[in-house]
N, C-alpha and C positions, 0 to 999 in steps of 0.2 A: 504494500500500500504506500502511495506517495505521501511524503510529509507535507503538511500544510505550509504554504508560502507565507513568509513574514515580510512586512514592509517596514523599513527603518527610515524615519523622517528626522532629519537633523538640521537645526539652526544653531550657528555658533559664531562667535567673533572669529574673523578669518586669521589664519596663521599657517605657516608652512607645514606640510606633512599630514594634513587632516585626512585626505583621501586614503593615503597609505595606512594610517592608523585604523580607520574604519574597516577597510578591506582586509587588513591584517587580522583584526579581531574575528571577522566573519570566517576567514580561512582557518584560523586556529581552532574554531569551534565546529568545523566540519560543514560550513555553509558553502553553497554554490550560488553565486550571483547570477540572476537571470535577467535583471534589468537595472540600469543605473543612470542617474542624472545628477549633474552638479551645476551650481551657479554661485558666483561671487558678486555681491553688490559693491561696485567700486566706490560709491559715495559713502555708504554706511559701513563698509569693511565687514560685511556679514557674509558668512558661508552657508549655503543651503545644499543639502544632499538628500536624494530619495533613492533608496536601494531596495530591490526586491530580492529576497534570498530564500532558497529552499535547503532542507537538510538540517535545520535547527528547530528544536521544539520548545526549548525553555525560554519563554519571552522575558521573564523576570531576570534570569541569569544574564541573558544577552544585554538587557538594559543596564544592569549593574556594571558589567565589564566595560561597556561603552562609556559609562559615566566616569570610570577611572582613567580612561584613555584620552578623553576630550576635555577642553577647558571647562572650568567650573560654571561659567555662564552659559554653557551649551544647553539647548532645549532638545531633548531626545525623546522620540516616540517610537516604540516598537509595538506593532499590532499584527494579528493575523489578517491576511488579505481574504476577507470572506464577505458573503452577502450581508447587507445591513437592513435593519428594520426602519422603515420610513413611514411617517404619518403625514398625510396631505391636509392642508388647510385651504378651504375654498369658500366662496360666497355664492355668486350666481353664474359667472362666466364659465362655460364648459370646456374651452379649447385646450388649456394647459392640463386641466384635470383629466380630460378624456385621453389626451395623448399619453400621459404617464400611466394611466390604467391599462391602455393597450400595450405599451412597452413592457409593463410588468407581466401582463397576461401571457406574452409571447417570449418572456425571458430575455428581453433586449437590454435590460439593465440589471446589474448584480444587486438586487434588492427584493425585499418582501414588503408590500404595502400592507401595514398592519391596521390601517383604518383611514377614514376620511372624516374630518371634523369641519363643520360649516356653521355659519350664523344664519343661514336660510335653508329651507327645505328643498329648494329648487333642484339641486343636483343629487338628491337622495336616490331617485329611481335609476339614474345613470350609474352611480356607484354600486348599488346593490345588484345591478345586472352583471357585474364582475365578481359577485359573491364577496365583496369587501364590506366590512362593517361601516355603517354611516351613523354619525352622531350629529344632531343639530342642537346648538346652544344659542337661541335667539338673544340678541343684545338689546332689543326693545325693552324699555322700562327698567333697565339695569344700569347702574353706574359702570364706568369703564373698569373700576377696581373689582366690582362684584362679577362682572362678565369674565374678566381675565382670570379670576380665582377659579371660576367654574371650568374655564377652558384648560387651565393648568392641571386641574384635578383629572380631567378627561385625558389629557396628554400623558400624564404620568401613569395612568392606569394601563396604557398601551406600552410603556417603556420603550419608546423609539430611540434609535441612534440619531436620526435626523428628522427635522421638520422642514416641509416644503410649502411655501405660501404660493399655491397654484391660483393666483389672482384672488387672494384673500384680502378683501377690501376693508381692513381694520388697521388703524394705527396702533402699534404695539408700544406699551409703556417701557421706559428704561428698566424697570424692575422685571418685566416679562422677558425682555431680550437678555438681561443679565443672567437669568436662570438657565438659559440655553445658549450661552455665548459660542459663536462660530458653529452653531448647529442648526441655524435657521436660514434657509435659502429663500430669496425673494426674486421676483421677476417684475420688471416694469418697462414701459416704453422709454426710449432714450431721449424724449423731448424735455425731460426735467433738466434744469429748472426753467428753460425757455417757455415751455408750455405746461405750466403747473395748473392743477385744478381740473375742472370738469371738461369733457369733450376735447382731449388733447389732439385728436386727429383732425377735428374741424379747425382748431387753432392753427395746426400745422398747415392745413390746406389754405387757410386764409393768408398765411405768410408765404405761401408758394414754395415750400421746402422741396428739395430735390432728393433727399434720402430720408427714410424712416428706419428705426431700429429698435433694439431691445437690449437691456442690461440685466444680467443675473448677478446677484451679490449676496453676501452674508448680511443679514439684518443687523443693524446697530441702533444705538440710542438716537442717532440723528436720522431722520426720515430719508430713505433712499440714498444714504451717503456711506453705506458700509463697504467693506473691501470687495472689489469687483472680481468676479471669477471668469465671466465670459460675456462677449458682446457680438452683435452682428447687425448688418444693415440690409436694406433693400432699396433699389432705386425707384423713384416715382417722378411724375411729371405733371404738367398742367392738365393732362388728359385724365388724371385720377381724381375721382370725387372723394369727399370725406369718407363715404361708405367703402370705396375701393381701398383707401389708405388703412382703414380699420381692419379690413379683411387681410391685407398684406401684413399689417402689424401683428395680427393674431398668429399668422404663420411664423413670423420671425420670433415672437415671444416663446412659442412652444418649442421651437428648434433650439433657441439659446438656453432655455431652462433645462431641457433634456441634456444638452452638452455639459452644462455646468454641473448638473447632478451626477453625471457619469464621472467627471473629474473628481468630485468630492468622494463618491463611493469608492473609487479606486485609489484614494489617499494620494492624489496628485497635487493637492492645493495646500500651500503653507501660508499662513497669515503673518504678515510683518507690518506692525503699525496699522495703518488704514489701507494697506495694499496687500496683494497676494503675489507669491511666486508659484507659477503653475508649470508642472512638468508634464507636457503633452506628449 
């Protein structure tokens, strides 16, 4: 039986010999490197390394040995490269939710969708057609604090590894985000901040934009300003109506969200400050 693959994700102040030290540890413990990526930030003098290894089973031992070999300030994460439990948050728009449900049903992403949680009943029938548990927690007549408390309780009952805001149209409090730091993925159109508020595609059409796009990022305390994971665009012209732009925008949104989710599921994303290093 093949041993489970481990991913070693390392952030460290840069200094000579780090790659040799990491690979030396892996070799001495019987590991076989099957994938490796490195990057040095020349301005921050920070070293980043993502290594996938097979043949090593003791995660705790490998972590301790790496800690002795690398600088004290190094951030070291060693974890099995396996399917993750994902909980989707939704409101009324079906395109991102439906795309992820289909991808999960056909094993296109290394994840198990453990549930969908929404603040409206609109997407319940769609979700349940995939035999996925659906929970609706309406926000009407509740304070934001009371609603978030109920949502957090429902989330924790599922024990997910990741949360994905599949067009979940609620602003999360800093306390909520802090409870799941760097574990909440969000998707939005790339018009912010130029076209903030309602009807962004009509606003874009009125300004005569030539591209539309989408951004997937980790949620942060500042609305739509968290570390960016993936982005993409689509060309438009004066021939496109606001309805056309919205349709094209939905296509970009679901594509970008799926790509960002794959990167996170495969442990290819490292957060550094308000940016990310992505090993594609």
